[in-house]
Each structure stands twice: as C-alpha cells, then as structure tokens.
C-alpha positions as CSV (number, residue, x, y, z in Angstrom):
1,X,-25.3,-6.3,-35.9
2,X,-24.9,-4.5,-32.7
3,X,-26.4,-1.1,-32.4
4,X,-24.5,2.2,-31.5
5,X,-25.6,2.4,-27.8
6,X,-24.3,-1.2,-27.2
7,X,-21.0,-0.4,-28.8
8,X,-20.6,2.8,-26.7
9,X,-21.5,0.9,-23.6
10,X,-18.8,-1.7,-24.5
11,X,-16.2,1.1,-25.1
12,X,-17.1,2.8,-21.8
13,X,-17.0,-0.4,-19.7
14,X,-13.8,-1.7,-21.3
15,X,-12.0,1.7,-20.8
16,X,-13.2,1.8,-17.2
17,X,-11.9,-1.7,-16.6
18,X,-8.6,-0.6,-18.3
19,X,-8.2,2.3,-15.9
20,X,-9.1,0.2,-12.9
21,X,-6.6,-2.5,-13.9
22,X,-3.8,0.1,-14.4
23,X,-4.5,1.5,-11.0
24,X,-4.4,-1.9,-9.5
25,X,-1.2,-2.8,-11.3
26,X,0.6,0.2,-10.0
27,X,-0.8,-0.3,-6.5
28,X,0.1,-4.0,-6.2
29,X,2.6,-4.6,-9.0
30,X,0.6,-7.8,-9.8
31,X,1.2,-9.2,-13.3
32,X,-2.4,-10.4,-13.5
33,X,-3.6,-6.8,-13.4
34,X,-1.3,-5.9,-16.2
35,X,-2.7,-8.8,-18.3
36,X,-6.3,-7.6,-17.6
37,X,-5.3,-4.1,-18.5
38,X,-3.9,-5.2,-21.9
39,X,-7.0,-7.3,-22.5
40,X,-9.4,-4.5,-21.7
41,X,-7.4,-2.2,-23.9
42,X,-7.8,-4.7,-26.7
43,X,-11.5,-4.9,-26.2
44,X,-11.7,-1.1,-26.3
45,X,-9.8,-1.0,-29.6
46,X,-12.1,-3.7,-31.0
47,X,-15.3,-1.8,-30.1
48,X,-13.9,1.5,-31.5
49,X,-12.7,-0.1,-34.7
50,X,-16.0,-1.9,-35.3
51,X,-17.8,1.4,-34.8
52,X,-15.5,3.2,-37.3
53,X,-15.8,0.3,-39.8
54,X,-19.6,0.3,-39.7
55,X,-19.8,4.1,-39.7
56,X,-18.4,4.5,-43.2
C-alpha cells in the first residue's frame, strides 16, 4: 500500500494541477484545459477517498 506522505503529495499535486488547469481554461477558453481540470479533480477525489478508506 501507499503510505500517507505519498497520498498527501498526490492530493497536493493534483489539486495544484486542477487550479492551474482552471486558470488556463478561463484564460484561453481551451477545451483541453477543461478536460485536464476534470481529470485532475478526479485524481484528487481518488487520493482523498483512498485515504479515508484506509484510515478507518
């Protein structure tokens, strides 16, 4: 299994990429940035849910 620091790093990086993608989308109105924003949000949810599942 993946330890806690690796999960936290995954959450931080995916949330940072989400914020960057949202900013790029509203700057350029490029649909690719919107797709990447949704993908990075999905990764964030995955890391957070895996942390909650293994916490209990």
